[in-house]
C-alpha positions, 0 to 999 in steps of 0.5 A: 578801171584797171580791170576794164583796161586789161579786158580791153587789151586782151580782147584787142590782142585776141582780135589782132591775132585772129586777123593775123591768122587769116592774113597768113593763110590768104597771103600764102594762098595768094603766093601759091596762086602766083607759083611762089611755092617756097614763100607760100610754104613758109606762110602755110607753116606759119598759119599752122603754128597759129591754127594747127587744125586748119586743114586747108593749109595742110592741103596746100602744103600737100600740093606744094610737095607734089609739085616739088616731088616730095612724096613723103611730105605730100602724103603726110600733109594729105593724111593730116588734111583727111584726119582734120577733115575726113570729107575733104574731096580734094585730099581724098582724090590726091591720096587716090591718085598717089596710090594709083601712081604707086600701083597700090590698086587695092588701096585705091579701090578702097579709097574710091569707094569712100570718095563716092560716099563723100563727093559733092563737088568733084564727082566727075573725078570718079570716072577717071579713077574707075577708068584707071582701075579698069586699065589695071584690071585689063593689064593684070588679066593679060 
């Protein structure tokens, strides 16, 4: 009987913990959508504590750091997102954009080739990337 109670308690705790993890992410995303970035940042970090492989939390943290203009943290979170989910189009696009802003056109070109291979939902962004790269080539030629 004690064994059954112990198992029941463990299962209940596990289910409760899983529900809390989802609630942290959903609440953080809701706060992000309401532009309450500090509060959402706290909850995304909290979600990562419970679920360190949640690439979506890292992606949202990258977006927050982009808004806060903290390039170092933005890049760290983008790269973590891509490490956990190499086919994450949005993270790849953010990294390409960051490299273009840095005028690191060779890296941006390399990443854009990878982006073309993985794009499914954001393929329309390829044209803007190529346009920015061509603008650089024209300026470089003159």
